[in-house]
FIVOKE-284966 format. One line per 10 residues: their letters; for each residue x, y, z of N, C-alpha, C, O. Coordinates in Angstrom, 3 decimals. Layout:
N
a = X Y Z X Y Z X Y Z X Y Z  ...;
This chain:
73
mpenhpglic = 26.151 7.028 -11.542 25.719 8.634 -12.288 24.522 8.409 -11.024 24.054 7.327 -10.671  24.160 9.898 -10.418 22.768 9.750 -8.668 21.381 9.391 -9.940 21.473 9.761 -11.110  20.427 8.782 -9.499 18.902 9.299 -9.764 18.069 10.278 -9.225 17.747 10.446 -8.049  17.600 11.229 -10.738 17.482 12.179 -10.591 15.758 12.001 -10.526 15.425 11.429 -11.565  14.630 12.276 -9.716 13.492 12.024 -9.652 12.741 13.599 -9.657 12.627 14.621 -8.979  12.452 13.156 -10.568 11.340 14.909 -10.136 10.044 15.032 -9.698 9.581 16.173 -9.678  9.290 14.030 -9.311 8.406 13.581 -8.289 8.961 13.809 -6.796 8.572 14.341 -5.756  9.888 13.236 -7.186 10.068 12.164 -5.450 10.901 13.490 -4.876 11.616 14.259 -5.518  10.614 13.501 -3.625 11.431 14.826 -3.442 12.428 14.868 -1.893 11.322 14.958 -1.359  13.156 14.882 -1.037 13.742 14.330 0.265 12.588 15.495 1.197 12.482 16.721 1.186;
pscgnsrfkt = 11.864 14.406 1.941 11.614 14.448 3.218 12.178 15.803 3.875 11.440 16.756 4.127  14.305 15.787 4.263 14.355 16.443 5.020 14.580 17.650 3.952 13.955 18.686 4.181  15.158 17.618 3.162 15.698 19.236 3.012 14.899 19.418 0.995 15.140 20.368 0.250  13.984 18.171 0.639 13.459 19.128 -1.044 13.760 18.437 -1.903 12.959 18.040 -2.749  14.721 18.203 -1.880 16.634 17.713 -2.988 15.608 16.372 -3.711 14.748 15.746 -3.092  16.045 16.145 -5.373 15.704 15.021 -6.645 16.320 14.113 -6.277 15.882 12.990 -6.526  17.319 14.234 -5.692 18.718 13.107 -6.579 18.701 12.352 -4.855 18.588 12.634 -3.662  18.874 11.403 -5.666 18.894 10.276 -4.542 20.297 8.650 -5.389 20.781 8.436 -6.501  20.376 7.896 -3.877 21.405 7.549 -4.467 19.982 5.924 -3.805 19.221 6.008 -2.841  20.130 4.769 -4.722 18.628 3.552 -4.507 20.749 3.098 -3.349 21.864 3.490 -3.692;
lesrphesga = 20.449 2.402 -2.367 20.903 2.181 -0.794 20.042 0.100 -1.233 20.795 -0.793 -1.624  18.745 -0.109 -1.059 18.428 -1.396 -0.900 17.573 -1.292 -2.017 17.366 -0.245 -2.630  16.745 -3.139 -2.445 16.296 -3.234 -3.160 15.737 -4.693 -3.134 16.429 -5.707 -3.220  14.693 -4.656 -3.032 13.914 -5.791 -3.232 12.547 -6.246 -2.760 11.694 -5.531 -2.234  12.459 -7.633 -3.045 10.671 -7.280 -3.242 10.186 -7.262 -1.607 11.089 -7.224 -0.772  8.742 -7.290 -1.131 7.927 -6.632 -0.389 7.359 -7.277 -0.526 6.833 -7.303 -1.638  6.798 -8.871 0.985 5.348 -10.032 0.873 4.168 -9.037 0.065 3.331 -9.855 -0.318  3.787 -7.870 -0.303 2.705 -7.020 -0.269 2.780 -7.223 -1.648 1.703 -7.399 -2.217  4.446 -7.250 -2.745 3.942 -7.407 -4.285 4.611 -6.385 -4.124 5.295 -6.275 -5.141  4.837 -5.505 -3.394 5.700 -4.377 -4.492 7.101 -4.513 -3.728 7.481 -5.155 -2.749;
irrrkecrcc = 7.697 -3.614 -4.623 8.698 -3.176 -3.985 9.387 -2.641 -3.043 9.037 -1.471 -2.896  10.394 -3.021 -2.171 11.233 -1.375 -1.782 12.412 -1.172 -1.456 13.299 -2.018 -1.338  12.460 -0.388 -1.345 14.251 0.606 -2.044 13.918 1.648 -0.814 13.035 2.319 -0.279  15.248 1.282 -0.780 15.774 2.369 0.876 16.375 3.129 -0.215 17.035 2.874 -1.222  15.899 4.155 0.362 17.580 5.795 -0.245 18.058 6.365 0.573 18.160 6.330 1.799  18.634 7.418 -0.947 19.489 8.502 0.139 19.616 9.458 -0.089 19.889 9.473 -1.289  19.603 11.095 0.541 19.406 12.260 -0.559 20.800 11.948 -0.823 21.338 11.058 -0.165  21.601 12.739 -1.937 22.190 13.222 -2.576 22.888 14.247 -1.377 24.096 14.201 -1.141  22.276 14.853 -0.906 22.144 16.832 -0.050 21.620 16.165 1.076 20.701 15.519 0.573  21.624 15.957 2.070 21.685 15.961 2.658 21.881 13.768 3.818 21.964 13.409 4.992;
kfrfttyett = 21.857 13.179 2.642 22.124 12.507 3.356 21.149 11.013 3.671 21.204 9.866 3.228  20.228 11.750 4.710 19.050 11.650 4.762 18.437 10.235 3.752 18.123 10.111 2.568  18.486 9.156 5.156 17.735 7.826 4.926 16.255 7.795 4.420 15.759 8.850 4.815  15.502 7.217 3.865 13.460 7.257 3.221 13.851 5.465 2.532 14.910 5.069 2.044  12.351 4.590 2.781 12.759 3.425 1.975 10.404 4.015 1.151 9.247 4.189 1.534  11.139 4.016 0.150 9.784 3.406 -0.424 9.652 2.713 -1.487 10.371 2.435 -2.447  8.184 2.383 -1.019 7.239 0.904 -1.758 6.433 1.515 -3.419 5.895 2.576 -3.738  6.780 -0.091 -4.328 7.104 0.949 -5.441 6.056 -0.196 -5.833 6.660 -1.268 -5.832  4.546 -0.385 -6.209 3.836 -1.153 -7.678 3.225 -1.098 -9.152 2.823 -0.326 -10.024  3.303 -1.611 -9.032 2.883 -2.211 -10.450 1.621 -1.177 -10.330 1.279 -1.209 -9.148;
itpnelrllk = 0.573 -0.043 -11.243 0.105 0.408 -11.181 -0.966 -0.035 -12.722 -0.610 -0.700 -13.694  -1.985 0.452 -12.528 -2.345 0.475 -14.791 -2.264 1.455 -14.695 -1.956 1.977 -13.624  -2.527 2.170 -15.865 -2.191 3.032 -16.719 -2.961 4.270 -16.983 -2.658 5.133 -17.807  -4.177 4.263 -16.051 -5.641 5.580 -15.189 -4.911 5.514 -13.802 -4.855 6.540 -13.124  -4.566 4.798 -13.528 -3.806 5.577 -11.605 -2.677 4.803 -12.002 -2.270 3.817 -12.617  -2.191 6.540 -10.795 -0.953 6.793 -10.278 -0.720 6.576 -9.211 -0.782 5.350 -9.295  -0.502 6.745 -8.275 0.184 6.492 -6.621 1.321 6.404 -6.773 1.873 6.261 -7.863  1.906 6.483 -5.602 3.546 6.275 -4.940 3.125 5.714 -3.268 2.185 6.501 -3.151  3.126 5.321 -2.573 2.931 4.302 -1.640 4.321 4.781 -0.737 5.525 4.724 -0.987  3.690 5.180 0.205 5.247 5.599 1.885 4.218 5.526 2.944 3.053 5.725 3.286;
kqarqwgklv = 5.713 5.003 3.316 5.108 4.798 5.041 6.128 4.503 5.988 6.800 3.496 6.209  6.044 6.150 6.716 6.948 6.295 7.250 6.210 7.210 8.191 5.247 7.889 7.834  6.742 7.195 9.501 7.137 7.894 11.083 5.766 8.337 10.859 4.637 7.880 11.037  6.380 9.570 10.327 5.558 10.953 10.289 5.816 10.803 9.156 6.383 10.074 8.342  4.928 12.193 9.376 3.717 12.979 8.007 4.407 13.654 6.227 5.505 13.958 6.694  4.437 13.746 5.884 5.772 14.387 4.447 4.819 15.470 3.589 3.745 14.939 3.303  4.889 16.337 3.284 4.714 17.068 2.776 4.571 16.202 0.921 5.360 15.489 0.301  2.782 16.890 0.491 2.454 16.029 -0.864 3.451 15.849 -2.270 3.417 16.887 -2.931  4.345 14.765 -2.895 4.541 15.563 -3.866 4.103 15.606 -4.748 3.038 15.035 -4.984  4.657 16.201 -5.470 4.610 16.992 -7.264 5.186 16.492 -8.499 6.140 15.727 -8.637;
gfa = 4.605 16.932 -9.195 5.844 15.861 -10.411 5.101 14.890 -11.435 5.194 14.472 -12.589  4.242 14.785 -10.202 3.838 13.209 -11.218 2.038 13.520 -12.043 0.989 13.947 -11.562  2.374 13.108 -13.269 1.687 13.628 -13.814 1.437 12.749 -14.674 0.620 12.973 -15.567;
């Protein structure tokens, strides 16, 4: 079943359906996930961390700047 992330969009085509290719712990304590867009096959990496209820963020590291994420509340 494809993953649907309404707040996470593909930086290439804007789609919100992804396949997780790889998931592993990162030395910083975050979880590193390699994802692939189901529409255009663009691959990218996300770093996910545990946050407090008053704080919501998604840390991303990529060679180029992406548009602002939407859909997080």
